MDAnalysis code that builds the backbone (N, CA, C; Angstrom):
import MDAnalysis as mda
import numpy as np

u = mda.Universe.empty(267, n_residues=89, atom_resindex=np.repeat(np.arange(89), 3), trajectory=True)
u.add_TopologyAttr("name", ["N", "CA", "C"] * 89)
u.add_TopologyAttr("resid", np.arange(1, 90))
u.add_TopologyAttr("resname", ["MET", "THR", "VAL", "GLN", "GLU", "PHE", "ASN", "GLN", "LEU", "ASN", "GLU", "CYS", "PHE", "ARG", "ALA", "GLN", "MET", "LEU", "TRP", "LEU", "GLU", "GLY", "THR", "PRO", "LEU", "HIS", "LEU", "THR", "ARG", "PHE", "THR", "PRO", "ALA", "THR", "TYR", "CYS", "VAL", "LEU", "TYR", "LEU", "VAL", "TYR", "ASP", "PHE", "TYR", "ALA", "GLU", "ILE", "HIS", "PHE", "ASP", "ARG", "ARG", "THR", "ARG", "GLU", "PRO", "LEU", "TYR", "ILE", "SER", "ALA", "PHE", "THR", "ASP", "VAL", "ASP", "ARG", "LEU", "ASP", "PRO", "TYR", "LEU", "THR", "GLY", "ILE", "ASP", "ILE", "SER", "ASP", "ILE", "PHE", "GLN", "LYS", "GLY", "ASP", "LEU", "CYS", "THR"])
u.atoms.positions = np.array([
    [18.008, 0.726, 2.193],
    [17.608, -0.497, 1.528],
    [16.828, -0.150, 0.268],
    [17.117, -0.849, -0.797],
    [16.420, -0.629, -2.053],
    [15.247, -1.596, -2.169],
    [14.382, -1.319, -3.133],
    [13.253, -2.212, -3.374],
    [13.744, -3.594, -3.801],
    [14.828, -3.651, -4.552],
    [15.375, -4.941, -4.967],
    [15.880, -5.739, -3.761],
    [16.569, -5.061, -2.849],
    [17.058, -5.738, -1.645],
    [15.881, -6.232, -0.792],
    [14.864, -5.393, -0.671],
    [13.675, -5.775, 0.099],
    [13.031, -7.022, -0.495],
    [12.854, -7.032, -1.809],
    [12.204, -8.165, -2.464],
    [13.023, -9.443, -2.390],
    [14.312, -9.348, -2.106],
    [15.140, -10.543, -1.963],
    [15.071, -11.138, -0.553],
    [14.538, -10.389, 0.401],
    [14.388, -10.911, 1.762],
    [13.317, -11.988, 1.789],
    [13.401, -12.886, 2.773],
    [12.316, -13.851, 2.922],
    [11.103, -13.146, 3.534],
    [9.958, -13.804, 3.470],
    [8.694, -13.190, 3.916],
    [8.754, -12.707, 5.370],
    [9.405, -13.469, 6.227],
    [9.488, -13.093, 7.637],
    [10.229, -11.763, 7.803],
    [11.342, -11.611, 7.111],
    [12.107, -10.365, 7.210],
    [11.371, -9.202, 6.547],
    [10.656, -9.478, 5.458],
    [9.852, -8.404, 4.835],
    [8.797, -7.901, 5.812],
    [8.141, -8.836, 6.489],
    [7.122, -8.453, 7.468],
    [7.737, -7.640, 8.605],
    [8.904, -8.042, 9.073],
    [9.579, -7.288, 10.132],
    [9.941, -5.882, 9.654],
    [10.413, -5.769, 8.423],
    [10.765, -4.457, 7.874],
    [9.536, -3.551, 7.806],
    [8.406, -4.098, 7.381],
    [7.186, -3.287, 7.338],
    [6.789, -2.826, 8.730],
    [6.870, -3.730, 9.683],
    [6.487, -3.403, 11.059],
    [7.416, -2.347, 11.664],
    [8.722, -2.487, 11.427],
    [9.695, -1.593, 12.056],
    [9.954, -0.315, 11.259],
    [9.982, -0.388, 9.952],
    [10.390, 0.745, 9.124],
    [9.276, 1.305, 8.237],
    [8.189, 0.562, 8.080],
    [7.131, 0.984, 7.171],
    [6.167, 1.976, 7.794],
    [5.592, 2.796, 6.943],
    [4.554, 3.734, 7.347],
    [3.257, 3.307, 6.672],
    [2.247, 2.906, 7.464],
    [0.986, 2.533, 6.835],
    [0.341, 3.762, 6.196],
    [-0.110, 3.619, 4.967],
    [-0.723, 4.735, 4.253],
    [-2.243, 4.722, 4.364],
    [-2.791, 3.758, 5.097],
    [-4.235, 3.650, 5.343],
    [-5.020, 3.619, 4.043],
    [-4.467, 2.909, 3.070],
    [-5.126, 2.700, 1.790],
    [-5.205, 1.207, 1.526],
    [-6.362, 0.759, 1.083],
    [-6.596, -0.655, 0.825],
    [-7.226, -0.808, -0.546],
    [-6.827, -1.841, -1.257],
    [-7.492, -2.178, -2.517],
    [-7.976, -3.606, -2.429],
    [-9.043, -3.887, -3.172],
    [-9.685, -5.194, -3.106],
    [-9.700, -5.863, -4.469],
    [-9.471, -7.159, -4.466],
    [-9.662, -8.003, -5.636],
    [-10.705, -9.050, -5.230],
    [-11.167, -9.856, -6.165],
    [-12.175, -10.855, -5.761],
    [-11.705, -11.793, -4.640],
    [-10.432, -12.151, -4.620],
    [-9.954, -13.125, -3.628],
    [-9.105, -12.521, -2.523],
    [-8.566, -11.314, -2.726],
    [-7.636, -10.733, -1.752],
    [-7.953, -9.273, -1.480],
    [-7.327, -8.765, -0.437],
    [-7.241, -7.325, -0.245],
    [-5.796, -6.997, 0.097],
    [-5.373, -5.801, -0.291],
    [-3.985, -5.383, -0.135],
    [-3.930, -4.096, 0.666],
    [-3.002, -4.029, 1.598],
    [-2.790, -2.846, 2.431],
    [-1.450, -2.239, 2.028],
    [-1.454, -0.919, 1.818],
    [-0.287, -0.225, 1.273],
    [0.548, 0.435, 2.363],
    [1.868, 0.299, 2.227],
    [2.841, 0.908, 3.131],
    [3.885, 1.666, 2.319],
    [4.465, 2.666, 2.930],
    [5.642, 3.328, 2.390],
    [6.838, 2.853, 3.206],
    [7.867, 2.379, 2.522],
    [9.098, 1.902, 3.174],
    [10.265, 2.583, 2.467],
    [10.963, 3.436, 3.189],
    [12.063, 4.195, 2.590],
    [11.568, 4.916, 1.335],
    [12.084, 4.570, 0.160],
    [11.665, 5.264, -1.058],
    [10.885, 4.340, -1.999],
    [10.179, 3.362, -1.437],
    [9.358, 2.474, -2.251],
    [8.081, 2.119, -1.488],
    [7.165, 1.491, -2.194],
    [5.893, 1.078, -1.613],
    [5.888, -0.431, -1.438],
    [5.151, -0.896, -0.446],
    [4.996, -2.331, -0.221],
    [3.535, -2.626, 0.071],
    [3.089, -3.771, -0.399],
    [1.723, -4.228, -0.177],
    [1.754, -5.544, 0.577],
    [0.868, -5.664, 1.547],
    [0.613, -6.963, 2.162],
    [-0.693, -7.458, 1.551],
    [-0.633, -8.630, 0.953],
    [-1.802, -9.246, 0.331],
    [-2.415, -10.230, 1.323],
    [-3.713, -10.061, 1.583],
    [-4.440, -10.910, 2.525],
    [-5.528, -11.679, 1.796],
    [-5.804, -12.883, 2.278],
    [-6.944, -13.652, 1.800],
    [-8.215, -12.990, 2.336],
    [-9.171, -12.673, 1.464],
    [-10.394, -11.990, 1.902],
    [-11.238, -12.867, 2.818],
    [-11.235, -14.146, 2.586],
    [-12.071, -15.042, 3.372],
    [-11.482, -15.303, 4.752],
    [-10.197, -15.636, 4.812],
    [-9.574, -16.022, 6.084],
    [-8.856, -14.862, 6.777],
    [-8.577, -13.789, 6.014],
    [-7.802, -12.643, 6.509],
    [-6.354, -12.990, 6.845],
    [-5.906, -14.121, 6.365],
    [-4.516, -14.535, 6.561],
    [-3.624, -13.800, 5.560],
    [-2.440, -13.359, 6.002],
    [-1.510, -12.760, 5.050],
    [-0.998, -13.816, 4.074],
    [-0.947, -13.450, 2.802],
    [-0.495, -14.376, 1.770],
    [0.938, -14.095, 1.349],
    [1.227, -12.844, 1.026],
    [2.586, -12.473, 0.632],
    [2.737, -10.961, 0.668],
    [3.967, -10.513, 0.564],
    [4.314, -9.090, 0.567],
    [5.051, -8.795, -0.727],
    [4.642, -7.749, -1.397],
    [5.332, -7.327, -2.623],
    [5.716, -5.862, -2.488],
    [6.765, -5.462, -3.181],
    [7.246, -4.083, -3.127],
    [7.479, -3.569, -4.540],
    [7.334, -2.251, -4.707],
    [7.469, -1.654, -6.028],
    [7.790, -0.164, -5.918],
    [8.277, 0.396, -7.014],
    [8.533, 1.834, -7.100],
    [7.699, 2.498, -8.187],
    [7.080, 1.716, -9.050],
    [6.299, 2.235, -10.172],
    [5.013, 2.879, -9.652],
    [4.913, 4.197, -9.765],
    [3.747, 4.906, -9.213],
    [2.449, 4.558, -9.927],
    [2.514, 4.001, -11.124],
    [1.294, 3.562, -11.805],
    [0.573, 2.479, -11.007],
    [1.313, 1.742, -10.197],
    [0.693, 0.698, -9.371],
    [-0.096, 1.274, -8.204],
    [-0.034, 2.596, -8.005],
    [-0.828, 3.237, -6.959],
    [-2.250, 3.546, -7.429],
    [-2.489, 3.531, -8.736],
    [-3.792, 3.911, -9.280],
    [-4.980, 3.208, -8.618],
    [-4.938, 1.895, -8.389],
    [-6.096, 1.262, -7.743],
    [-6.391, 1.812, -6.351],
    [-5.385, 2.319, -5.675],
    [-5.599, 2.909, -4.350],
    [-6.180, 4.316, -4.456],
    [-5.752, 5.064, -5.438],
    [-6.133, 6.471, -5.554],
    [-7.576, 6.650, -5.976],
    [-8.152, 5.694, -6.678],
    [-9.540, 5.834, -7.120],
    [-10.512, 5.849, -5.949],
    [-10.119, 5.336, -4.817],
    [-10.996, 5.304, -3.651],
    [-10.894, 6.520, -2.755],
    [-10.087, 7.494, -3.114],
    [-9.908, 8.677, -2.278],
    [-10.878, 9.763, -2.728],
    [-11.712, 10.232, -1.816],
    [-12.684, 11.284, -2.107],
    [-12.079, 12.632, -1.730],
    [-11.858, 13.475, -2.728],
    [-11.290, 14.807, -2.470],
    [-12.318, 15.910, -2.726],
    [-13.592, 15.549, -2.820],
    [-14.621, 16.539, -3.139],
    [-14.709, 17.648, -2.085],
    [-14.420, 17.332, -0.825],
    [-14.468, 18.352, 0.226],
    [-13.451, 19.466, -0.001],
    [-12.392, 19.172, -0.708],
    [-11.364, 20.183, -0.977],
    [-11.915, 21.297, -1.839],
    [-12.857, 20.944, -2.700],
    [-13.376, 21.897, -3.673],
    [-14.756, 22.431, -3.320],
    [-15.091, 22.470, -2.045],
    [-16.379, 23.012, -1.614],
    [-16.448, 24.507, -1.914],
    [-17.649, 24.987, -2.169],
    [-17.852, 26.402, -2.477],
    [-17.288, 27.258, -1.344],
    [-16.576, 28.298, -1.736],
    [-15.976, 29.189, -0.768],
    [-14.514, 28.897, -0.485],
    [-14.017, 27.781, -0.962],
    [-12.606, 27.486, -0.801],
    [-11.786, 28.379, -1.714],
    [-10.523, 28.479, -1.445],
    [-9.627, 29.302, -2.236],
    [-9.526, 28.852, -3.682],
    [-9.743, 27.588, -3.932],
    [-9.577, 27.041, -5.293],
    [-10.762, 27.349, -6.188],
    [-11.856, 27.841, -5.666],
    [-13.035, 28.078, -6.510],
    [-13.209, 29.536, -6.827],
])
């Protein structure tokens, strides 16, 4: 399934695809009104957007543009990788 085919599915089928075929990446991004949880599905990414106040799912979007991962990557702490005595130092 391509990202275009996924985005043409109705919300119910998108949710089923995430549940059955998606891999949760355990990354979340926050906006003032929502939070988004990131999944990998086949060769594309999908986000479930939730209302921050009610925690109700609002919609699911999918994309392949890796630039859209930037908000998720800023929250990853990799400082432990570069501790003194590691091979990289």
